[in-house]
N, C-alpha and C positions, 0 to 999 in steps of 0.2 A: 293814254293811260292803259297799261296792260290790265285786262279783265279776265274773267274765268277762262274763256277759250285760249287766249294767249298763254296764260300761266299753266293751264292744263297741258297744252302742247309742249311747253318747256319742261314740265315734269316728265312727260313721256319721253322726250328727247334726251334730257340730261340725266334723269334718274338712273338708268342702267349703266351709264358711264361713271357715275359718282359713287353709287352704293358699294360699300366694301372698301373704298379707297381710304388710305391713311393720310391725314393732313400732316405735312412735315413743316410747314411754316405758314404764318398769317401776317399780313401787312395791311395797315390802315393809312390812307392818305392823310397826313396831319392837317392839311388845309380843309379837309371835309370831315374831320373826326366828329363834328357836332351831330352828324346824321346817325351816328352809332350811339344808341341809348345804353352805353356801357363804357367804362373807362377804356380808352383805346389801348393804353399800355398793357392793361390786364388782358384784354382781348388777344393781343398779339402773343402774350405769354401763355394763356390758358387754352387756346384753341388747338395749337399744334399737339401732335401725338394723340389725336382723337380719330376714330374711324367714323366715316359717314355710314350710318346704319340704314337710313331711309331718307328719301326726299318726298315731300308731300305738299299739298295745296289746301288752304282753308280760305274760302272766299277769295279776296284779292291779295292774299298773302302767299308767299312761298316759304317753305320751312324745311329744315334738315335736322334730323336727330343725330347728335354727335356723341359717341361713347368713348370715354377716357380709356386708353389702352391699358392702363395699370389698374385703376380702381373700378373700372366698368361703370362709373357714374355717367348718367345720361343728361345731356344738356341740349338745348334747342336754339338753333339760329333761325330767326324769322325775319323776313324782309317784306315790307309793304312798299312796293316801288312807286306808288303814287303816279304822277303825270309823266315823269321822264326817266324812270328807272329801267335799266336793261341789264342783261347778263350775257356772259360769254364764257365758254370753256375751250381754252386754246393752249398750245404749247407755251411754256414759260418764256421762251425767247421772242414771242410776238409782243411788239410794243403795246403797252396798255393805252387806252384812250386818255385824253387829258382830264376827262371828268371822272376818272376811276375813284371809287370810294374804298373798297377793300379787295384783297386778293387772297385766296387760299391755295397754297401750293400743295400738290398731291404727289404721292410716291411714284406715280407713273410718268411724271414729268410735265403734266398739264397744270393749269391754274384755272380755278373758278373765280371769275371777276364780276364785280357789280360796279356799274358806273351809272351816273345820273346827270343828264345834261340840264336838268332843272333844279338839282340839289334839294328836292322836296321829299325824297323817300325816307323811310324810317327803318332802322335796323335794330334788332333786339337779340341779345344773347342771354338766355335765362334757363334755369332749371324748372321753372313753373310757368306754363303758358298763360295762366291767369294774370301774370304780371304785364302781359302785352295789353296796352290800352284798348278797351272796347271788346276784348276777346270773349268775355262772358255774355255780351249782348248780341253776338252774331247769330243770325237765324239759320235755318236749314240751308244746305248747299242748293244753289239754283238748279243744278243739274240733277237733283233728286226729286223734282216736282212730281214726275210720273209715279214715283214710288209712294208718295204720300196719298195719292188718289184725289179725284176731283172734289169729293165732299169735304175732305180735310183742307184742301187748298181753298175752297170757298169760305170755310169758316175762318181760316187764317187771313184771307184777303179782306173779309168784312170787319176785321178789327181796326182797319185804317181808314182815314178820310182823305188821304193825299190825292193829288193828281196822278194819273197812270205813270207818267215818267218818273216822278219823284218817288212813287211807291216802289217801282222796280229798282230804283237806285238805293232804296233804304235797306241797309245791310242787316237790320233786325228782322225785316220781312223775309228776304232771301239773300244769301251771301254770294257775292261774286259778280253781280251786274253793275255796270257803271253807265256813263253817259252814252257811249257808242252803242252798246247792245240793248239799252233801253229803247233807243230809237228803232233798232231793227226788230225788236220784239213787238213794239206797238204797231209797226208797219205790217208785220206778219199777221197780227191779230185784227188788222183793219180798224184800229182804234186811234183816235186822236190822242197824242201824248198829254195834252192839257186837260183832258176830261177828268172830272172828279170821280173817285171810286164809287161814290153813292149813286152816280148816274148809270152805272153798268147794269145791264140786264143779265139774267142767267146765261143767255147765249153768248154775251160778251165775256162773262167770266170764264166760260168754257173755252172760248177762242183764245183768251190769254193763257189759260192753262195749257192748251195745245201748242201755242206759239213759243213758249219759253224753251222747252226741250228741243223743239225743231230748230230754232235759231242757234242755240248753243251747240248742239250736236253737229249741225251743218258747218258751223264756223270752225270747230275743232278739226273736222275732216278736211276742210279747205286748207287750213294752215298746215296740217301734217302732210297733205298731199302735194304741197307746193315744192317742185323740184329745186327751187332756189331758196328753200327755207334757211334762214340764218337766225339763230336764237338771239342775236344782239340787235335785230331790227324788227320793225313792226309793219307788216303788210296787210292792209285791209281793203284791197282792191275788190274783193269778192262781195263787199257789203252792198245792200240794195239802196238804202237812202242815206245812211249816216255819212256825213262829209260830202254829200252829192248835191248840196244846195244849188239850185239853178239848173240842174240836170233834168233828165226825163225819168219818170217813174217806170220801172220795168214791168209793172203790172197793168197800169191803165194809160200810160203815156202822158199823164198830166205833169206839169212842172213841179219839181220838188222844192218845197219851201224851207227856209232857214230862219231861225230866230237865234239871237245871241251872237257871240263873237266866233271867229274861225277857230279860236283856241278851244272852245267848248261849245260847239253848236248844237242846236236842237233841230233835227231834220224830220220832215214828214211830208206826206202827200195829201193835199186837200181834195184830190179827186177820188180817192178810194179809202181814206181813213175818216171815220165818223165818230 
C-alpha cells in the first residue's frame, strides 16, 4: 500500500510535469468504473478542458485541483490507492496496463494513468473535499509532528488507548502512516508494536516523537534518490524490518519476527524493541 513517503515522492516527481497542463480527454475503463465514485460517463465529459492547477497529498490520498478553462470553476480529483493502486505518466502511445482504471490525456502528448492490480482503490471527483469519506476526520499530517512540538504530541498521543502499531495507523491520530511505516517507526523508537499506549513512559513517548519524522524523511529521501525510480512501482528494499521476517535485525543482529500474513505482515525485533 502506498503510504506517505511513496505518495510524497510521487507528488514531487509528477507535480512539476502535470501542473499547468490542459487535460484534453479522459477515459475510464468500463470494467472498473465502480472504483470511480462518480458517474463515469460524466467524468469523461466533465474533466476534459480543465487545467491541472496543483497536485497535492493529504494523508494516504493524492489529489489534483482541476480548473475549468472556461468558467474557472475548481474541482478536485482525489485518489486513495489502497493496497494495489499505482500511477504512471507516459506518452499516450505506451500500452496501458491491463488493470488500468482511468487515463487523463494531456496537451503535451502524455497520459496520467491510474491502475490498480487489486481493484481496491477509491477515486473521487468533487467540488467539495468534505464529500470524500473520512476527510473531516483526518488528523495532522504525520510529517508535521516536529512542527507541533513534543508537548502537543504528548497530549495528542494520550487521547488514545491503542497499541503502538494501531495508533500509528489511525488516520485520526496522524494522517499518512500505514502497515509498513508503522513497523519501521516502532523499530526506530525501539518499541514493541503491540505495546499499549498507556504503558509508554515519557522517554518512550519522546522516542516515538523523534522516530516518526526520522523514518518518514529518510524514506522519502531513499525513494527520490533511487536512480531506477519508477512512479508505477514500489521499491521498499531500504526498509529495516518491514517485510524482512526471518531476516537479521540491522541494529542488534537478532532474528526479525513476523506476525500475520505476507500480504500485511507485522514485523519487529524481539532483541531491541521493548
